[in-house]
C-alpha positions, 0 to 999 in steps of 0.5 A, a space after each residue: 058933757 058937750 054935744 059933739 058936732 058929728 056922731 056917726 050913725 052906727 046903732 046895734 044893726 051896724 054892730 051885729 052886722 060886722 060881728 057877724 062878718 067877723 065871726 065868719 072870719 072872712 073880713 077881706 074883700 069879698 061876698 060882703 062887698 059884691 052884696 054891698 055893690 048890689 045894694 048901691 045899684 038897687 037903691 041909686 037905680 044905676 048900672 055899674 058901682 066899685 067899691 073901693 077903700 078911699 076916695 082918693 082911689 075912686 077919683 083915680 079910677 074915675 079919671 081912668 075910665 074917662 081917659 083923661 090924660 095927664 097934666 089935664 086941668 080939673 076943676 075942683 070947687 074952693 070949698 071942696 075937701 082938701 083930699 081932692 086938691 091933693 089926689 088931683 095933683 098926686 095923680 098928675 092933673 091940674 087942679 083948677 080951682 073955681 069959686 062958689 055962689 054965696 048962698 049955695 057954697 057951690 060952683 055955678 056955671 058962671 064960675 066953672 066957665 070961667 075955670 074952663 077958660 083957665 084949662 079945666 077939662 072935666 069937673 069934680 063937683 062937690 055937693 057941699 053941705 048936702 046942697 044940690 045945684 041945677 045940673 041942666 046948665 052945668 051939662 050944657 058946658 058939655 065937659 065931663 062931670 063926676 059928682 061927689 055925693 058924700 054930703 048929699 047921698 039920698 037928695 033928690 031932684 024931682 024923681 032923680 037922685 043925687 049921683 046919677 047927673 053925672 058920667 061918674 059919681 063918687 061916694 065917700 064913706 069916711 067918718 063924717 060923710 053922710 053914710 060911713 064905713 069907717 073908710 071907703 068910697 063907692 064909685 057909681 057909673 049911672 049909665 050902661 056905657 060907663 059901668 062896662 068900662 068901670 067893670 073892667 077896670 075893677 076886674 083888674 083892680 088889685 084886692 088892696 084897692 077893694 073895700 074889705 067885707 068888714 067895712 062893706 058889712 057896716 056900709 050895707 046896713 047904713 045904705 039900707 037905713 038911709 031913707 029912715 035916717 034921712 027923715 030924722 035928719 029933716 025932722 031936726 032940720 025943721 025944728 032948727 030952721 024955726 029957731 034960727 029965723 028968730 035970730 039974725 043969722 042964716 042958713 043956705 036956702 033949699 030949692 022948692 024941687 029938692 028934697 034933701 037928705 040934710 047934711 049937718 046944719 050949716 049957719 052963716 054968721 053975721 057976727 064974728 065966729 069967736 063970740 058965738 063959739 064962746 057963746 055955744 061953749 057956755 052951753 056945752 054945744 060944739 060947733 066948728 067952721 064948716 069949711 076947715 078941711 076945704 081946699 081954701 083953708 088948706 091953701 090959704 093966702 096961696 089961693 088967688 081969687 074966690 072971694 066968696 069961698 073965702 068969706 064963707 070960710 071964716 062965716 059959716 059954721 056946722 051945728 050939730 045935726 044927726 039921727 043920733 041926736 035925741 030929742 032933748 039935744 035937739 031941743 036944747 040946740 034949737 033954743 041956742 040957735 034962737 039966742 045966738 049973739 
């Protein structure tokens, strides 16, 4: 049996929480949603949070809270997930797509500034593959910043957590996000001013926009286990890095002041994807193009410029890395990384 690229970190504790919720017959939005919200505020040390049914709803609420007018340009990374592009367009805004740096897969102050010149007035910063930028230069641009921490929740710069650098932050809870509730999102307001606005929006929100308790129960336990799972991911990553250094491929470097929660294991190939894919298939290890679900992949030839993103789209792959991987599978992948063609 092949080792899959992703495997949701759901253990007995998570299943017990969901079953308890089912037995209580209170599965719609209610007490568990509120309990999860309080834990988010405690873990991330923020003033406000709203637990919603999707990342698209979270983004719409964030833009509403910022009073962003329709037809305003919203800056997104070419390697951000395609849902951002679709949500921006459907909500009446204009997506302004920015290129990335080849060593981080992240937008830079320069590419963001260029996007501002094309009409961008707010940034959605997807922390791609769990990487974090230097936020000081980006915040110095003086336009609203919304973090997408779906891949980076638990990462820290100095003593400041991912999700606390923007005016708002979105934590996706989809199947392959670093935390999962089987679907949903957390909209975070780090500061008191924005939390007051967020609370008012939440009070008026229809129940169909709020995450049900059955999903919140799963996410609650996942968040309680975040530090433990991050440590396990980091141990596996250290093993993989040592092996990768023996070959000719590379991964994204991690700045010294960043402690990463580790999202999968990205490898930037120096040879063709098909050859590497064929080799890993023979070894019964699945890999996939890291940005196959990105805006760049969705737009294809319609995307103008963004040459660095287009290059990474074709050359960067994810190898399996998750807490449930186990020592035997981790050793198998480690050996594979050292011998890639």
